C-alpha positions in Angstrom: 126.4 88.0 19.0 129.3 89.3 17.7 129.2 89.1 13.7 131.0 88.9 11.0 129.0 90.2 7.3 129.6 87.9 4.2 128.4 90.3 0.9 127.9 89.1 -2.3 129.2 90.7 -5.4 125.9 92.8 -5.6 125.9 93.8 -1.9 129.8 94.7 -2.5 129.2 97.5 -4.9 126.1 98.6 -3.8 128.6 99.3 -0.6 130.7 100.7 -2.6 128.1 103.0 -3.8 126.7 103.9 -0.7 130.0 105.1 0.6 130.7 107.3 -2.0 126.9 108.5 -2.9 126.2 108.8 0.8 129.3 109.3 3.0 131.4 111.0 0.0 134.0 109.5 -0.3 135.6 109.5 -4.0 135.7 106.2 -5.6 139.4 106.9 -6.4 140.0 107.8 -2.6 138.6 103.4 -1.9 140.4 102.3 -4.6 143.9 104.1 -3.8 142.6 102.7 0.3 142.7 99.4 -1.5 145.8 99.2 -3.2 147.9 100.8 -0.4 146.3 98.1 2.1 147.3 94.8 -0.1 150.6 96.8 -0.5 151.4 96.6 2.8 150.6 92.8 3.0 152.8 92.0 0.3 155.2 94.2 1.9 154.9 92.4 4.9 155.3 88.9 2.9 158.0 89.5 0.4 161.4 91.3 0.6 162.6 93.2 -2.5 164.8 91.1 -3.9 161.4 89.4 -5.4 160.1 90.8 -9.0 156.1 91.1 -9.4 153.8 91.3 -12.2 150.3 92.4 -12.0 147.6 91.0 -14.9 145.2 93.7 -15.3 141.4 93.3 -17.3 139.6 96.7 -17.9 137.7 97.4 -15.5 138.0 98.5 -11.8 139.8 95.5 -10.6 142.6 96.3 -12.8 142.3 99.7 -11.5 143.3 98.1 -7.9 145.7 96.2 -9.7 147.3 98.9 -11.8 147.4 101.4 -8.0 149.5 98.4 -6.4 152.3 98.3 -9.2 152.2 100.9 -9.4 152.8 101.6 -4.9 155.2 99.0 -5.1 157.3 100.8 -7.5 157.4 103.5 -5.6 158.2 101.8 -2.3 161.2 100.3 -4.1 159.8 96.8 -5.8 159.9 96.0 -9.3 156.6 95.4 -10.8 156.0 95.2 -14.3 152.3 95.6 -16.0 150.3 93.2 -18.2 147.4 94.3 -19.8 145.6 91.0 -21.0 143.0 93.0 -23.2 146.2 95.0 -24.6 146.9 98.8 -24.4 144.1 100.0 -27.3 140.4 99.4 -25.7 139.1 101.6 -23.7 137.9 100.0 -20.0 136.2 101.7 -17.0 136.6 105.3 -15.7 138.7 104.2 -12.8 140.9 101.6 -15.0 141.8 104.7 -17.3 142.9 107.0 -14.9 145.3 104.2 -13.1 146.3 103.3 -16.9 147.1 107.1 -17.1 148.9 107.7 -13.7 150.9 104.3 -14.3 152.3 105.0 -17.6 152.8 109.1 -16.3 155.7 107.5 -14.0 157.0 105.4 -16.9 157.0 102.3 -14.6 157.2 99.0 -16.8 154.2 97.4 -19.1 154.9 94.1 -20.9 153.0 92.7 -24.0 154.1 88.6 -23.3 152.8 86.8 -21.1 156.1 84.8 -20.8 157.8 88.1 -18.9 154.9 87.7 -16.6 155.4 83.6 -15.9 159.3 84.8 -14.8 158.1 86.8 -11.8 158.6 85.5 -8.9 154.7 86.5 -7.7 152.1 87.6 -9.9 148.9 89.6 -8.9 145.5 88.5 -10.4 143.9 92.2 -11.5 141.6 90.7 -14.4 138.0 90.7 -13.5 137.2 90.8 -9.7 133.7 90.5 -8.2 131.9 91.9 -11.7 133.0 88.2 -13.9 129.4 86.5 -15.2 130.6 84.7 -17.5 132.9 82.0 -18.5 136.6 82.5 -18.8 137.6 81.2 -22.2 139.9 81.6 -25.3 143.0 83.6 -24.7 142.4 84.9 -21.2 142.2 81.2 -20.5 145.4 81.2 -22.0 147.0 83.6 -20.0 145.6 82.4 -16.5 146.2 78.4 -17.6 150.1 79.3 -18.4 150.2 81.7 -15.0 149.1 78.8 -13.1 151.2 76.5 -14.3 154.5 78.7 -13.2 156.2 78.4 -9.7 155.3 82.2 -8.9 153.3 83.0 -5.5 150.0 84.0 -6.8 147.8 86.6 -5.3 144.3 87.7 -6.4 143.2 90.7 -5.5 139.3 90.7 -4.4 138.3 87.7 -6.0 140.5 84.9 -8.2 139.3 85.7 -11.4 137.1 82.7 -12.7 135.3 82.5 -9.1 131.7 83.7 -9.2 131.8 85.8 -5.8 128.1 84.8 -5.0 127.4 80.9 -5.0 131.4 79.7 -5.6 131.4 78.5 -9.0 134.1 77.8 -11.3 133.8 80.0 -14.3 135.9 78.0 -16.8 139.8 78.5 -16.2 140.4 79.5 -12.7 143.4 81.5 -11.4 144.8 79.5 -8.7 146.0 81.9 -5.7 148.0 80.9 -2.7 146.7 84.3 -1.2 143.3 86.5 -1.8 143.4 90.0 -0.6 139.5 90.9 -0.3 138.2 94.4 0.2 136.2 95.1 3.6 134.1 92.2 3.7 134.9 88.1 2.9 132.8 87.6 -0.2 130.1 84.0 0.4 131.9 82.9 -3.5 135.2 82.5 -0.9 134.2 80.4 1.1 131.5 78.2 -0.9 133.1 75.0 -2.5 134.5 74.8 -5.0 135.7 78.3 -5.2 137.3 78.3 -2.1 139.3 75.8 -3.3 141.0 78.6 -5.3 141.3 81.1 -2.7 144.0 79.9 -0.9 144.5 82.0 2.5 142.0 84.8 2.3 142.8 87.9 4.3 139.9 90.8 4.5 141.8 94.3 4.0 139.9 97.4 5.2 139.3 100.5 2.9 137.5 102.6 4.1 133.9 100.5 3.9 132.3 99.5 6.9 128.8 99.1 8.6 127.8 102.9 7.8 127.3 101.9 4.7 124.3 99.3 5.0 122.8 101.8 5.8 120.6 99.8 7.9 120.5 97.2 5.1 122.2 94.1 6.6 123.6 91.4 4.7 121.3 88.0 5.3 124.8 86.3 5.7 126.7 85.6 8.1 130.0 84.2 10.2 130.8 83.3 13.8 134.8 82.9 15.0 135.9 82.3 18.1 135.2 85.9 19.5 131.9 84.6 19.6 132.4 82.5 22.4 133.4 85.2 24.8 130.4 86.1 24.5 128.7 83.3 25.9 127.0 83.5 29.7 129.3 82.1 31.9 127.1 79.3 34.0 126.0 80.7 37.4 128.3 78.9 40.4 124.0 78.5 42.2 122.8 76.0 40.0 122.0 72.1 39.9 121.6 69.6 37.0 117.8 70.6 36.8 119.4 74.1 36.0 120.7 73.4 32.7 117.8 71.7 30.8 116.2 68.1 30.3 117.1 66.7 26.9 115.2 63.5 25.4 117.1 61.8 22.7 115.4 59.1 20.4 118.0 57.3 19.1 119.3 54.3 18.1 117.8 51.0 16.8 118.8 47.3 16.8 122.5 47.1 15.9 122.7 51.2 15.5 122.7 51.8 19.4 126.4 53.8 19.3 123.9 56.7 16.9 122.0 57.1 20.4 125.6 57.2 22.6 127.4 59.6 20.4 124.1 62.2 20.6 123.4 61.9 24.1 127.0 62.2 24.9 127.9 65.1 22.9 124.6 66.9 24.9 126.0 65.9 28.0 129.8 67.7 27.1 127.8 70.7 25.9 126.4 71.7 29.4 122.9 69.4 29.1 121.8 69.1 32.8 120.3 65.5 32.0 120.0 63.3 29.1 117.5 61.2 28.5 117.4 57.9 26.1 114.4 56.5 24.6 115.8 53.3 22.5 115.0 49.7 22.0 115.6 47.4 24.9 118.2 45.7 23.2 120.4 48.6 23.4 120.8 48.7 27.1 123.1 46.9 28.0 125.9 48.9 25.7 124.1 52.2 26.7 124.4 51.8 30.2 128.3 50.9 29.9 129.3 53.6 27.2 127.0 56.5 28.7 126.6 55.1 32.5 125.6 59.2 33.2 122.4 58.9 30.9 118.7 58.1 31.7 116.8 55.6 29.6 114.1 54.3 28.4 113.2 51.3 26.4 110.4 50.2 24.1 108.5 52.9 23.7 105.5 51.2 22.0 102.7 53.6 21.9 102.0 57.4 21.8 100.5 57.6 24.7 103.8 56.2 26.9 105.5 58.7 24.5 103.7 61.9 25.5 104.6 61.1 29.2 108.2 61.3 28.4 107.7 64.6 26.5 106.5 65.7 29.4 109.8 65.1 31.5 111.5 66.8 28.5 113.0 70.7 27.6 114.0 69.5 24.5 113.9 67.1 22.1 116.7 65.6 19.8 115.0 62.7 17.4 116.4 60.5 14.1 120.0 59.8 15.0 120.5 55.8 13.9 116.1 55.7 14.7 115.7 53.2 11.6 112.5 53.8 9.6 111.1 50.7 11.1 107.0 51.2 12.2 107.9 51.8 15.5 110.4 54.8 14.4 107.7 56.2 12.6 105.3 56.2 15.3 107.7 58.2 17.4 108.5 60.6 14.7 104.7 61.8 14.1 103.9 61.5 17.6 106.8 64.2 18.6 105.6 66.3 15.5 102.0 66.1 16.4 101.9 66.6 20.2 105.3 67.6 21.6 105.5 71.2 23.0 108.9 71.8 23.7 111.8 72.6 21.1 113.0 70.0 18.3 116.0 69.2 16.6 115.1 66.5 13.9 118.0 64.9 12.4 119.0 61.7 10.4 116.4 58.5 10.3 113.7 61.1 11.2 114.3 63.4 8.2 114.1 60.4 6.2 110.5 59.4 7.3 110.0 62.8 7.3 111.1 63.2 3.0 108.1 60.2 2.8 105.7 62.1 4.1 106.6 66.0 3.7 103.4 67.1 5.4 104.6 65.8 8.8 106.7 68.7 8.9 103.4 71.0 8.8 102.7 69.7 12.0 105.0 70.9 14.9 103.5 73.3 17.4 107.3 75.0 18.3 110.4 75.4 17.4 112.3 73.1 14.8 115.9 72.4 13.8 116.4 70.0 11.1 119.8 68.7 10.2 120.0 67.1 6.8 123.1 66.3 5.1 122.6 66.6 1.1 121.3 63.4 0.5 118.6 64.1 3.1 118.1 67.4 1.4 117.9 65.6 -1.4 115.3 63.8 -0.3 113.6 66.0 1.3 113.3 68.8 -1.0 113.0 66.2 -4.3 116.5 67.8 -5.7 119.4 66.2 -6.5 122.5 67.0 -4.8 124.2 68.5 -7.6 121.2 71.3 -8.1 121.2 71.8 -4.1 125.6 72.2 -4.2 124.6 75.0 -7.2 123.0 77.0 -4.4 123.2 75.8 -1.2 122.6 79.0 0.7 119.3 79.7 -1.4 118.3 75.9 -0.9 118.8 75.6 2.8 116.9 79.6 3.1 113.9 78.4 1.3 113.3 75.2 3.0 113.8 77.1 6.7 110.9 79.5 5.2 108.8 76.7 3.2 108.2 75.0 6.7 108.8 77.8 9.2 112.2 75.8 11.1 116.2 76.7 11.5 118.1 74.5 8.6 121.1 73.3 9.1 122.2 72.3 6.1 125.7 69.9 6.1 128.4 70.1 4.1 132.0 71.3 2.9 130.7 74.2 4.9 127.5 73.8 6.5 124.8 76.7 5.7 122.2 77.7 8.6 119.1 79.3 7.5 116.3 80.9 10.0 113.0 81.3 8.6 113.4 85.2 9.5 115.5 84.9 6.5 118.6 85.1 8.7 121.6 82.8 7.7 125.2 81.7 8.9 128.3 80.1 7.1 130.2 77.7 9.4 134.0 78.5 9.0 135.0 76.1 12.0 135.6 72.4 11.2 138.5 70.3 8.6 137.8 67.2 6.8 138.7 64.5 9.2 135.5 65.1 10.5 134.2 63.1 7.6 133.1 60.2 9.3 130.5 58.0 10.5 128.7 59.2 13.8 129.7 63.4 13.0 126.1 64.3 12.3 124.8 62.4 15.4 127.7 64.2 17.5 126.4 67.6 16.0 122.6 66.4 16.5 123.7 66.0 20.4 125.7 69.2 20.7 122.5 71.2 19.4 120.4 69.5 21.5 122.4 70.1 24.1 122.6 73.9 23.9 118.9 74.4 22.8 118.1 72.5 26.8 120.2 75.6 27.8 119.0 78.9 25.8 116.0 77.8 24.4 116.8 79.9 21.3 116.7 77.8 17.8 119.3 80.2 16.0 121.7 80.7 18.7 121.6 76.8 19.6 122.0 75.9 15.9 124.3 78.7 15.2 126.9 78.3 17.8 126.0 74.0 17.8 127.3 73.9 14.0 130.8 76.5 15.2 131.5 74.2 18.1 131.4 71.5 16.7 133.5 72.1 13.9 135.9 73.9 16.7 136.3 70.2 18.5 137.3 68.7 15.5 139.6 71.4 15.3 140.7 71.1 18.3 141.4 67.5 18.3 142.8 67.6 14.8 146.6 67.4 15.7 146.2 64.7 18.2 144.7 62.5 15.1 145.1 63.9 11.5 142.6 64.1 8.8 142.9 60.1 8.8 142.7 59.3 12.1 139.4 61.3 13.6 136.7 59.2 14.5 133.3 60.7 15.9 134.3 60.5 19.3 137.6 62.3 19.0 134.9 65.3 18.2 133.5 64.8 21.4 136.6 64.9 23.2 137.4 68.5 21.8 134.5 69.9 23.0 136.4 69.7 26.4 139.2 71.8 24.8 136.4 74.4 23.1 134.6 74.8 27.0 138.2 75.1 29.0 139.3 77.7 26.0 135.7 79.8 26.4 135.9 79.6 30.3 139.0 80.5 30.6 138.9 83.5 28.2 135.4 84.6 28.7 133.8 87.2 30.7 
């Protein structure tokens, strides 16, 4: 996979230090390159009729901001600097250096926030990644005043008030239209609610690259559309058996749709054969909605289910299953006897949450796909506690039960038992609709029977699910999207893959 690394604030600081200490690039050179990169972006967006103002703290982020102001002035733009802590209190070494350079040039400094608020473009260089406390008092007043203006608002690296690691909003927070972050995206820029304050996020290279990891790679990554080019082409000499046999154990009385959505998504993701185990009452609905599916109804014993498991290459269990006694038997049998990879979703997770020892029974790789409510029941934690550290919770669960965890939220987190994690960046709010999770389980299952790699199936499955939703957004909008639209979007994804692939 082509991997985009996502870093925390502490990891970024280590990268800064390593670049200077190991590769001998002076910190001031990195700061100058950061400032020059931001100025290039600003010059591309705004003409010289616009007046700029930079709000500075007293750390290295403020040093970046002062350098940006100097370079803008030198490029013929009008830019002023406002020192939020005043000019008497000392700051970091690089801040003091940049402040003195700026003063030598005699460029404009203002002491009245009202002058700043009259600017066309306001640049936030107050705190960056180092903020560890809520913004209150006079600094909160400054940010509040700026947020009320009609100016374009630009954040340097991280909007002040956004926790760079977990996306928490700490007190009064700068509301950016653009965030220019350095070298790598920060986790806090991508997670809710911090992401709501970032506007358009763009990475600005400053001379720090993967060399600076020195082999200690970040644990969090993301996929993008370039990763789709790395998917193998389907061989021309093939048959339906080539692409795997998936068993979908889903549906209950009045819940046939979940089985249809999951199985159809699996087929649309390339699975060769899909068999649905469901109650007899769903037969006619499923056969009309998805005639391609094989059907097995009313499995009433563990022995009968074991026979079906011998046929399959992987299993999806849970969508619309209910928590009936028969459903509990199906879940327990699959976990105790299946010798093929599993995708566990929805009601199967709810059944497990009542008896967590079941999750220790699996013999083969397992993917679980809980939403926040299901994870709350599994972990016996409140949804608020999970959202407080969604990446950490997903990773904890994956390691505790030796599974790959796909924790569904505004940003879905994929965590493998080996510690590797992904933030999914595709998708939109239209996908917050009934049946969307059933589609995801089917996509993951369809990829799993072809690849036999749980981490890859989970990470790509979540990304492709979101991308399919993005592909149909222009046709449906956020109000009109339903789960079957997402399945339709899979066609567009695969056409793109095959046209642009190897």
